[in-house]
Structures are given as C-alpha cells and as structure tokens.
Chimera marker file (.cmm) of the C-alpha trace (Angstrom):
<marker_set name="trace">
<marker id="1" x="0.000" y="0.000" z="0.000" r="1" g="1" b="0" radius="0.5"/>
<marker id="2" x="1.458" y="3.348" z="-1.042" r="1" g="1" b="0" radius="0.5"/>
<marker id="3" x="1.612" y="6.296" z="1.265" r="1" g="1" b="0" radius="0.5"/>
<marker id="4" x="0.455" y="9.525" z="-0.314" r="1" g="1" b="0" radius="0.5"/>
<marker id="5" x="2.412" y="12.722" z="0.013" r="1" g="1" b="0" radius="0.5"/>
<marker id="6" x="-0.713" y="14.490" z="1.204" r="1" g="1" b="0" radius="0.5"/>
<marker id="7" x="-1.039" y="12.229" z="4.263" r="1" g="1" b="0" radius="0.5"/>
<marker id="8" x="2.633" y="12.671" z="5.123" r="1" g="1" b="0" radius="0.5"/>
<marker id="9" x="2.221" y="16.437" z="5.210" r="1" g="1" b="0" radius="0.5"/>
<marker id="10" x="-0.861" y="16.503" z="7.443" r="1" g="1" b="0" radius="0.5"/>
<marker id="11" x="0.762" y="14.703" z="10.360" r="1" g="1" b="0" radius="0.5"/>
<marker id="12" x="3.390" y="17.405" z="11.070" r="1" g="1" b="0" radius="0.5"/>
<marker id="13" x="0.691" y="20.104" z="10.887" r="1" g="1" b="0" radius="0.5"/>
<marker id="14" x="-1.505" y="18.260" z="13.367" r="1" g="1" b="0" radius="0.5"/>
<marker id="15" x="1.473" y="17.628" z="15.612" r="1" g="1" b="0" radius="0.5"/>
<marker id="16" x="2.416" y="21.320" z="15.503" r="1" g="1" b="0" radius="0.5"/>
<marker id="17" x="-1.178" y="22.385" z="16.214" r="1" g="1" b="0" radius="0.5"/>
<marker id="18" x="-1.456" y="19.895" z="19.061" r="1" g="1" b="0" radius="0.5"/>
<marker id="19" x="1.833" y="21.006" z="20.554" r="1" g="1" b="0" radius="0.5"/>
<marker id="20" x="0.819" y="24.663" z="20.269" r="1" g="1" b="0" radius="0.5"/>
<marker id="21" x="-2.524" y="23.889" z="21.931" r="1" g="1" b="0" radius="0.5"/>
<marker id="22" x="-0.881" y="22.067" z="24.834" r="1" g="1" b="0" radius="0.5"/>
<marker id="23" x="1.679" y="24.878" z="25.241" r="1" g="1" b="0" radius="0.5"/>
<marker id="24" x="-1.064" y="27.548" z="25.200" r="1" g="1" b="0" radius="0.5"/>
<marker id="25" x="-3.070" y="25.596" z="27.780" r="1" g="1" b="0" radius="0.5"/>
<marker id="26" x="-0.060" y="25.213" z="30.062" r="1" g="1" b="0" radius="0.5"/>
<marker id="27" x="0.786" y="28.923" z="29.796" r="1" g="1" b="0" radius="0.5"/>
<marker id="28" x="-2.852" y="29.832" z="30.509" r="1" g="1" b="0" radius="0.5"/>
<marker id="29" x="-2.878" y="27.553" z="33.571" r="1" g="1" b="0" radius="0.5"/>
<marker id="30" x="0.334" y="29.091" z="34.932" r="1" g="1" b="0" radius="0.5"/>
<marker id="31" x="-1.013" y="32.581" z="34.241" r="1" g="1" b="0" radius="0.5"/>
<marker id="32" x="-4.370" y="31.980" z="35.913" r="1" g="1" b="0" radius="0.5"/>
<marker id="33" x="-3.158" y="29.988" z="38.924" r="1" g="1" b="0" radius="0.5"/>
<marker id="34" x="-0.445" y="31.231" z="41.290" r="1" g="1" b="0" radius="0.5"/>
<marker id="35" x="2.549" y="28.892" z="41.570" r="1" g="1" b="0" radius="0.5"/>
<marker id="36" x="3.845" y="30.970" z="44.497" r="1" g="1" b="0" radius="0.5"/>
<marker id="37" x="1.155" y="29.377" z="46.671" r="1" g="1" b="0" radius="0.5"/>
<marker id="38" x="1.791" y="25.856" z="47.986" r="1" g="1" b="0" radius="0.5"/>
<marker id="39" x="-0.641" y="23.346" z="46.498" r="1" g="1" b="0" radius="0.5"/>
<marker id="40" x="-0.522" y="25.000" z="43.067" r="1" g="1" b="0" radius="0.5"/>
<marker id="41" x="-1.092" y="21.688" z="41.312" r="1" g="1" b="0" radius="0.5"/>
<marker id="42" x="2.326" y="20.680" z="39.990" r="1" g="1" b="0" radius="0.5"/>
<marker id="43" x="4.432" y="18.052" z="41.768" r="1" g="1" b="0" radius="0.5"/>
<marker id="44" x="7.435" y="19.156" z="43.768" r="1" g="1" b="0" radius="0.5"/>
<marker id="45" x="10.851" y="19.214" z="42.091" r="1" g="1" b="0" radius="0.5"/>
<marker id="46" x="12.392" y="15.727" z="42.382" r="1" g="1" b="0" radius="0.5"/>
<marker id="47" x="15.931" y="17.170" z="42.446" r="1" g="1" b="0" radius="0.5"/>
<marker id="48" x="15.010" y="19.416" z="45.383" r="1" g="1" b="0" radius="0.5"/>
<marker id="49" x="13.260" y="16.555" z="47.201" r="1" g="1" b="0" radius="0.5"/>
<marker id="50" x="16.352" y="14.341" z="46.845" r="1" g="1" b="0" radius="0.5"/>
<marker id="51" x="19.099" y="16.905" z="47.499" r="1" g="1" b="0" radius="0.5"/>
<marker id="52" x="17.495" y="19.865" z="49.276" r="1" g="1" b="0" radius="0.5"/>
<marker id="53" x="18.984" y="22.134" z="46.581" r="1" g="1" b="0" radius="0.5"/>
<marker id="54" x="17.187" y="24.235" z="44.000" r="1" g="1" b="0" radius="0.5"/>
<marker id="55" x="17.698" y="22.744" z="40.552" r="1" g="1" b="0" radius="0.5"/>
<marker id="56" x="18.532" y="24.996" z="37.574" r="1" g="1" b="0" radius="0.5"/>
<marker id="57" x="14.830" y="25.138" z="36.654" r="1" g="1" b="0" radius="0.5"/>
<marker id="58" x="13.401" y="25.693" z="40.147" r="1" g="1" b="0" radius="0.5"/>
<marker id="59" x="11.340" y="28.850" z="40.097" r="1" g="1" b="0" radius="0.5"/>
<marker id="60" x="10.634" y="28.580" z="36.366" r="1" g="1" b="0" radius="0.5"/>
<marker id="61" x="6.861" y="28.306" z="36.808" r="1" g="1" b="0" radius="0.5"/>
<marker id="62" x="6.855" y="31.216" z="39.276" r="1" g="1" b="0" radius="0.5"/>
<marker id="63" x="9.036" y="33.205" z="36.840" r="1" g="1" b="0" radius="0.5"/>
<marker id="64" x="6.586" y="32.507" z="34.010" r="1" g="1" b="0" radius="0.5"/>
<marker id="65" x="3.621" y="33.548" z="36.170" r="1" g="1" b="0" radius="0.5"/>
<marker id="66" x="5.413" y="36.761" z="37.156" r="1" g="1" b="0" radius="0.5"/>
<marker id="67" x="6.235" y="37.563" z="33.514" r="1" g="1" b="0" radius="0.5"/>
<marker id="68" x="2.624" y="36.983" z="32.460" r="1" g="1" b="0" radius="0.5"/>
<marker id="69" x="1.577" y="39.460" z="35.164" r="1" g="1" b="0" radius="0.5"/>
<marker id="70" x="4.256" y="42.017" z="34.241" r="1" g="1" b="0" radius="0.5"/>
<marker id="71" x="6.368" y="41.625" z="37.397" r="1" g="1" b="0" radius="0.5"/>
<marker id="72" x="9.899" y="41.554" z="35.952" r="1" g="1" b="0" radius="0.5"/>
<marker id="73" x="11.605" y="42.053" z="39.333" r="1" g="1" b="0" radius="0.5"/>
<marker id="74" x="9.917" y="38.990" z="40.824" r="1" g="1" b="0" radius="0.5"/>
<marker id="75" x="10.739" y="37.001" z="37.664" r="1" g="1" b="0" radius="0.5"/>
<marker id="76" x="14.438" y="37.869" z="38.081" r="1" g="1" b="0" radius="0.5"/>
<marker id="77" x="14.374" y="36.707" z="41.706" r="1" g="1" b="0" radius="0.5"/>
<marker id="78" x="12.562" y="33.468" z="40.848" r="1" g="1" b="0" radius="0.5"/>
<marker id="79" x="14.988" y="32.352" z="38.105" r="1" g="1" b="0" radius="0.5"/>
<marker id="80" x="17.185" y="34.886" z="36.319" r="1" g="1" b="0" radius="0.5"/>
<marker id="81" x="19.112" y="32.064" z="34.633" r="1" g="1" b="0" radius="0.5"/>
<marker id="82" x="16.050" y="30.832" z="32.727" r="1" g="1" b="0" radius="0.5"/>
<marker id="83" x="14.778" y="34.381" z="32.182" r="1" g="1" b="0" radius="0.5"/>
<marker id="84" x="17.945" y="35.329" z="30.294" r="1" g="1" b="0" radius="0.5"/>
<marker id="85" x="19.196" y="31.914" z="29.207" r="1" g="1" b="0" radius="0.5"/>
<marker id="86" x="16.145" y="30.471" z="27.441" r="1" g="1" b="0" radius="0.5"/>
<marker id="87" x="15.547" y="33.394" z="25.057" r="1" g="1" b="0" radius="0.5"/>
<marker id="88" x="19.288" y="33.631" z="24.389" r="1" g="1" b="0" radius="0.5"/>
<marker id="89" x="19.539" y="29.912" z="23.644" r="1" g="1" b="0" radius="0.5"/>
<marker id="90" x="16.437" y="30.012" z="21.427" r="1" g="1" b="0" radius="0.5"/>
<marker id="91" x="17.799" y="32.955" z="19.433" r="1" g="1" b="0" radius="0.5"/>
<marker id="92" x="21.167" y="31.228" z="19.029" r="1" g="1" b="0" radius="0.5"/>
<marker id="93" x="19.524" y="27.991" z="17.873" r="1" g="1" b="0" radius="0.5"/>
<marker id="94" x="17.289" y="29.833" z="15.386" r="1" g="1" b="0" radius="0.5"/>
<marker id="95" x="20.259" y="31.690" z="13.918" r="1" g="1" b="0" radius="0.5"/>
<marker id="96" x="22.251" y="28.448" z="13.662" r="1" g="1" b="0" radius="0.5"/>
<marker id="97" x="19.322" y="26.635" z="12.027" r="1" g="1" b="0" radius="0.5"/>
<marker id="98" x="18.749" y="29.421" z="9.501" r="1" g="1" b="0" radius="0.5"/>
<marker id="99" x="22.458" y="29.434" z="8.696" r="1" g="1" b="0" radius="0.5"/>
<marker id="100" x="22.394" y="25.703" z="7.921" r="1" g="1" b="0" radius="0.5"/>
<marker id="101" x="24.963" y="24.885" z="10.608" r="1" g="1" b="0" radius="0.5"/>
<marker id="102" x="24.739" y="22.101" z="13.209" r="1" g="1" b="0" radius="0.5"/>
<marker id="103" x="22.507" y="23.294" z="16.041" r="1" g="1" b="0" radius="0.5"/>
<marker id="104" x="24.573" y="22.166" z="19.015" r="1" g="1" b="0" radius="0.5"/>
<marker id="105" x="28.242" y="21.444" z="18.354" r="1" g="1" b="0" radius="0.5"/>
<marker id="106" x="30.137" y="19.791" z="21.205" r="1" g="1" b="0" radius="0.5"/>
<marker id="107" x="31.700" y="23.084" z="22.296" r="1" g="1" b="0" radius="0.5"/>
<marker id="108" x="28.271" y="24.728" z="22.635" r="1" g="1" b="0" radius="0.5"/>
<marker id="109" x="26.947" y="21.736" z="24.542" r="1" g="1" b="0" radius="0.5"/>
<marker id="110" x="29.903" y="22.010" z="26.935" r="1" g="1" b="0" radius="0.5"/>
<marker id="111" x="29.177" y="25.707" z="27.528" r="1" g="1" b="0" radius="0.5"/>
<marker id="112" x="25.527" y="24.950" z="28.322" r="1" g="1" b="0" radius="0.5"/>
<marker id="113" x="26.446" y="22.118" z="30.720" r="1" g="1" b="0" radius="0.5"/>
<marker id="114" x="29.052" y="24.258" z="32.536" r="1" g="1" b="0" radius="0.5"/>
<marker id="115" x="26.598" y="27.190" z="32.781" r="1" g="1" b="0" radius="0.5"/>
<marker id="116" x="23.837" y="24.962" z="34.195" r="1" g="1" b="0" radius="0.5"/>
<marker id="117" x="26.166" y="23.328" z="36.736" r="1" g="1" b="0" radius="0.5"/>
<marker id="118" x="27.613" y="26.709" z="37.766" r="1" g="1" b="0" radius="0.5"/>
<marker id="119" x="24.144" y="28.212" z="38.187" r="1" g="1" b="0" radius="0.5"/>
<marker id="120" x="23.034" y="25.211" z="40.260" r="1" g="1" b="0" radius="0.5"/>
<marker id="121" x="25.937" y="25.613" z="42.673" r="1" g="1" b="0" radius="0.5"/>
<marker id="122" x="25.856" y="29.426" z="42.864" r="1" g="1" b="0" radius="0.5"/>
<marker id="123" x="22.107" y="29.695" z="43.480" r="1" g="1" b="0" radius="0.5"/>
<marker id="124" x="22.423" y="27.260" z="46.392" r="1" g="1" b="0" radius="0.5"/>
<marker id="125" x="25.217" y="29.121" z="48.181" r="1" g="1" b="0" radius="0.5"/>
<marker id="126" x="24.175" y="30.419" z="51.599" r="1" g="1" b="0" radius="0.5"/>
<marker id="127" x="22.960" y="34.008" z="51.370" r="1" g="1" b="0" radius="0.5"/>
<marker id="128" x="22.533" y="34.041" z="47.568" r="1" g="1" b="0" radius="0.5"/>
<marker id="129" x="19.673" y="36.504" z="47.062" r="1" g="1" b="0" radius="0.5"/>
<marker id="130" x="18.040" y="35.110" z="43.885" r="1" g="1" b="0" radius="0.5"/>
<marker id="131" x="16.050" y="32.100" z="45.070" r="1" g="1" b="0" radius="0.5"/>
<marker id="132" x="12.435" y="31.216" z="44.228" r="1" g="1" b="0" radius="0.5"/>
<marker id="133" x="10.011" y="32.306" z="46.910" r="1" g="1" b="0" radius="0.5"/>
<marker id="134" x="6.585" y="31.055" z="47.992" r="1" g="1" b="0" radius="0.5"/>
<marker id="135" x="4.035" y="33.552" z="49.215" r="1" g="1" b="0" radius="0.5"/>
<marker id="136" x="2.741" y="33.321" z="52.710" r="1" g="1" b="0" radius="0.5"/>
<marker id="137" x="-0.661" y="31.700" z="52.939" r="1" g="1" b="0" radius="0.5"/>
<link id1="1" id2="2" r="1" g="1" b="0" radius="0.2"/>
<link id1="2" id2="3" r="1" g="1" b="0" radius="0.2"/>
<link id1="3" id2="4" r="1" g="1" b="0" radius="0.2"/>
<link id1="4" id2="5" r="1" g="1" b="0" radius="0.2"/>
<link id1="5" id2="6" r="1" g="1" b="0" radius="0.2"/>
<link id1="6" id2="7" r="1" g="1" b="0" radius="0.2"/>
<link id1="7" id2="8" r="1" g="1" b="0" radius="0.2"/>
<link id1="8" id2="9" r="1" g="1" b="0" radius="0.2"/>
<link id1="9" id2="10" r="1" g="1" b="0" radius="0.2"/>
<link id1="10" id2="11" r="1" g="1" b="0" radius="0.2"/>
<link id1="11" id2="12" r="1" g="1" b="0" radius="0.2"/>
<link id1="12" id2="13" r="1" g="1" b="0" radius="0.2"/>
<link id1="13" id2="14" r="1" g="1" b="0" radius="0.2"/>
<link id1="14" id2="15" r="1" g="1" b="0" radius="0.2"/>
<link id1="15" id2="16" r="1" g="1" b="0" radius="0.2"/>
<link id1="16" id2="17" r="1" g="1" b="0" radius="0.2"/>
<link id1="17" id2="18" r="1" g="1" b="0" radius="0.2"/>
<link id1="18" id2="19" r="1" g="1" b="0" radius="0.2"/>
<link id1="19" id2="20" r="1" g="1" b="0" radius="0.2"/>
<link id1="20" id2="21" r="1" g="1" b="0" radius="0.2"/>
<link id1="21" id2="22" r="1" g="1" b="0" radius="0.2"/>
<link id1="22" id2="23" r="1" g="1" b="0" radius="0.2"/>
<link id1="23" id2="24" r="1" g="1" b="0" radius="0.2"/>
<link id1="24" id2="25" r="1" g="1" b="0" radius="0.2"/>
<link id1="25" id2="26" r="1" g="1" b="0" radius="0.2"/>
<link id1="26" id2="27" r="1" g="1" b="0" radius="0.2"/>
<link id1="27" id2="28" r="1" g="1" b="0" radius="0.2"/>
<link id1="28" id2="29" r="1" g="1" b="0" radius="0.2"/>
<link id1="29" id2="30" r="1" g="1" b="0" radius="0.2"/>
<link id1="30" id2="31" r="1" g="1" b="0" radius="0.2"/>
<link id1="31" id2="32" r="1" g="1" b="0" radius="0.2"/>
<link id1="32" id2="33" r="1" g="1" b="0" radius="0.2"/>
<link id1="33" id2="34" r="1" g="1" b="0" radius="0.2"/>
<link id1="34" id2="35" r="1" g="1" b="0" radius="0.2"/>
<link id1="35" id2="36" r="1" g="1" b="0" radius="0.2"/>
<link id1="36" id2="37" r="1" g="1" b="0" radius="0.2"/>
<link id1="37" id2="38" r="1" g="1" b="0" radius="0.2"/>
<link id1="38" id2="39" r="1" g="1" b="0" radius="0.2"/>
<link id1="39" id2="40" r="1" g="1" b="0" radius="0.2"/>
<link id1="40" id2="41" r="1" g="1" b="0" radius="0.2"/>
<link id1="41" id2="42" r="1" g="1" b="0" radius="0.2"/>
<link id1="42" id2="43" r="1" g="1" b="0" radius="0.2"/>
<link id1="43" id2="44" r="1" g="1" b="0" radius="0.2"/>
<link id1="44" id2="45" r="1" g="1" b="0" radius="0.2"/>
<link id1="45" id2="46" r="1" g="1" b="0" radius="0.2"/>
<link id1="46" id2="47" r="1" g="1" b="0" radius="0.2"/>
<link id1="47" id2="48" r="1" g="1" b="0" radius="0.2"/>
<link id1="48" id2="49" r="1" g="1" b="0" radius="0.2"/>
<link id1="49" id2="50" r="1" g="1" b="0" radius="0.2"/>
<link id1="50" id2="51" r="1" g="1" b="0" radius="0.2"/>
<link id1="51" id2="52" r="1" g="1" b="0" radius="0.2"/>
<link id1="52" id2="53" r="1" g="1" b="0" radius="0.2"/>
<link id1="53" id2="54" r="1" g="1" b="0" radius="0.2"/>
<link id1="54" id2="55" r="1" g="1" b="0" radius="0.2"/>
<link id1="55" id2="56" r="1" g="1" b="0" radius="0.2"/>
<link id1="56" id2="57" r="1" g="1" b="0" radius="0.2"/>
<link id1="57" id2="58" r="1" g="1" b="0" radius="0.2"/>
<link id1="58" id2="59" r="1" g="1" b="0" radius="0.2"/>
<link id1="59" id2="60" r="1" g="1" b="0" radius="0.2"/>
<link id1="60" id2="61" r="1" g="1" b="0" radius="0.2"/>
<link id1="61" id2="62" r="1" g="1" b="0" radius="0.2"/>
<link id1="62" id2="63" r="1" g="1" b="0" radius="0.2"/>
<link id1="63" id2="64" r="1" g="1" b="0" radius="0.2"/>
<link id1="64" id2="65" r="1" g="1" b="0" radius="0.2"/>
<link id1="65" id2="66" r="1" g="1" b="0" radius="0.2"/>
<link id1="66" id2="67" r="1" g="1" b="0" radius="0.2"/>
<link id1="67" id2="68" r="1" g="1" b="0" radius="0.2"/>
<link id1="68" id2="69" r="1" g="1" b="0" radius="0.2"/>
<link id1="69" id2="70" r="1" g="1" b="0" radius="0.2"/>
<link id1="70" id2="71" r="1" g="1" b="0" radius="0.2"/>
<link id1="71" id2="72" r="1" g="1" b="0" radius="0.2"/>
<link id1="72" id2="73" r="1" g="1" b="0" radius="0.2"/>
<link id1="73" id2="74" r="1" g="1" b="0" radius="0.2"/>
<link id1="74" id2="75" r="1" g="1" b="0" radius="0.2"/>
<link id1="75" id2="76" r="1" g="1" b="0" radius="0.2"/>
<link id1="76" id2="77" r="1" g="1" b="0" radius="0.2"/>
<link id1="77" id2="78" r="1" g="1" b="0" radius="0.2"/>
<link id1="78" id2="79" r="1" g="1" b="0" radius="0.2"/>
<link id1="79" id2="80" r="1" g="1" b="0" radius="0.2"/>
<link id1="80" id2="81" r="1" g="1" b="0" radius="0.2"/>
<link id1="81" id2="82" r="1" g="1" b="0" radius="0.2"/>
<link id1="82" id2="83" r="1" g="1" b="0" radius="0.2"/>
<link id1="83" id2="84" r="1" g="1" b="0" radius="0.2"/>
<link id1="84" id2="85" r="1" g="1" b="0" radius="0.2"/>
<link id1="85" id2="86" r="1" g="1" b="0" radius="0.2"/>
<link id1="86" id2="87" r="1" g="1" b="0" radius="0.2"/>
<link id1="87" id2="88" r="1" g="1" b="0" radius="0.2"/>
<link id1="88" id2="89" r="1" g="1" b="0" radius="0.2"/>
<link id1="89" id2="90" r="1" g="1" b="0" radius="0.2"/>
<link id1="90" id2="91" r="1" g="1" b="0" radius="0.2"/>
<link id1="91" id2="92" r="1" g="1" b="0" radius="0.2"/>
<link id1="92" id2="93" r="1" g="1" b="0" radius="0.2"/>
<link id1="93" id2="94" r="1" g="1" b="0" radius="0.2"/>
<link id1="94" id2="95" r="1" g="1" b="0" radius="0.2"/>
<link id1="95" id2="96" r="1" g="1" b="0" radius="0.2"/>
<link id1="96" id2="97" r="1" g="1" b="0" radius="0.2"/>
<link id1="97" id2="98" r="1" g="1" b="0" radius="0.2"/>
<link id1="98" id2="99" r="1" g="1" b="0" radius="0.2"/>
<link id1="99" id2="100" r="1" g="1" b="0" radius="0.2"/>
<link id1="100" id2="101" r="1" g="1" b="0" radius="0.2"/>
<link id1="101" id2="102" r="1" g="1" b="0" radius="0.2"/>
<link id1="102" id2="103" r="1" g="1" b="0" radius="0.2"/>
<link id1="103" id2="104" r="1" g="1" b="0" radius="0.2"/>
<link id1="104" id2="105" r="1" g="1" b="0" radius="0.2"/>
<link id1="105" id2="106" r="1" g="1" b="0" radius="0.2"/>
<link id1="106" id2="107" r="1" g="1" b="0" radius="0.2"/>
<link id1="107" id2="108" r="1" g="1" b="0" radius="0.2"/>
<link id1="108" id2="109" r="1" g="1" b="0" radius="0.2"/>
<link id1="109" id2="110" r="1" g="1" b="0" radius="0.2"/>
<link id1="110" id2="111" r="1" g="1" b="0" radius="0.2"/>
<link id1="111" id2="112" r="1" g="1" b="0" radius="0.2"/>
<link id1="112" id2="113" r="1" g="1" b="0" radius="0.2"/>
<link id1="113" id2="114" r="1" g="1" b="0" radius="0.2"/>
<link id1="114" id2="115" r="1" g="1" b="0" radius="0.2"/>
<link id1="115" id2="116" r="1" g="1" b="0" radius="0.2"/>
<link id1="116" id2="117" r="1" g="1" b="0" radius="0.2"/>
<link id1="117" id2="118" r="1" g="1" b="0" radius="0.2"/>
<link id1="118" id2="119" r="1" g="1" b="0" radius="0.2"/>
<link id1="119" id2="120" r="1" g="1" b="0" radius="0.2"/>
<link id1="120" id2="121" r="1" g="1" b="0" radius="0.2"/>
<link id1="121" id2="122" r="1" g="1" b="0" radius="0.2"/>
<link id1="122" id2="123" r="1" g="1" b="0" radius="0.2"/>
<link id1="123" id2="124" r="1" g="1" b="0" radius="0.2"/>
<link id1="124" id2="125" r="1" g="1" b="0" radius="0.2"/>
<link id1="125" id2="126" r="1" g="1" b="0" radius="0.2"/>
<link id1="126" id2="127" r="1" g="1" b="0" radius="0.2"/>
<link id1="127" id2="128" r="1" g="1" b="0" radius="0.2"/>
<link id1="128" id2="129" r="1" g="1" b="0" radius="0.2"/>
<link id1="129" id2="130" r="1" g="1" b="0" radius="0.2"/>
<link id1="130" id2="131" r="1" g="1" b="0" radius="0.2"/>
<link id1="131" id2="132" r="1" g="1" b="0" radius="0.2"/>
<link id1="132" id2="133" r="1" g="1" b="0" radius="0.2"/>
<link id1="133" id2="134" r="1" g="1" b="0" radius="0.2"/>
<link id1="134" id2="135" r="1" g="1" b="0" radius="0.2"/>
<link id1="135" id2="136" r="1" g="1" b="0" radius="0.2"/>
<link id1="136" id2="137" r="1" g="1" b="0" radius="0.2"/>
</marker_set>
C-alpha cells in the first residue's frame, strides 16, 4: 500500500497544532493559577526533594507567572538564569538553524552544561539573594 504525500504532510501540521494547543493551555494555567502558593497543582521538584537544593529550573513556573503578570523584578528573583538563558539559547539555535549549521556542536553543549552546573551551585550558596520564593498563605 502506497503512502500519499498528502497524508505525510498533514501529520506534522496536526502535531504542531497539538503542541501549540498544549503549550497555550499550560501557559494559561500558569497565568491563571499562582505557583507561588503551595498546592498550586504541579508536583514538587524531584531534584530538590532528593538533594534539598534548588535545581537549575526551580522557580521557572513562578518566573513565568510573574512575567505573564508584568512583574519583571519577581521574575528575576525566581529564576534569572532561565529568564535570560532560554531566550538567548532560542535565538542562538534559530540563527544556527537558519544558517544551515549544526545546532549544538560539542563546544556549545559544553558551555551549556558548565553554565547549568555553575548556576546550580551558585544559586544554592548560603545568602545568595536570587532564590524562588513562595508567598505566605
């Protein structure tokens, strides 16, 4: 049985639409609910449960909520690494992709790994001021 070109093209469109729908729903949920309040509805970070440390992504949901509500200062406190790093990485990947070059050469991967490990250690140092916060109540 032959596979038509038309069928092969529909699947990526549906996958893209489905992914966009799920992403929009997740963003809406984070925007409407407050992840600063315990019992927000997402499970606790497994890395934090096992180690007691904030992982590189801890505070990402609170940062997203703060951005959606226009509170840049709170977003910086919750996770400045993701706030600056994700858009920077996305821009870099888009420029690499449009230039026809490999997206993540080994040297770039090493930089990302070192940055993530450094951020994980630094944000868990005693007295470091940029840690995700829960609201009281």
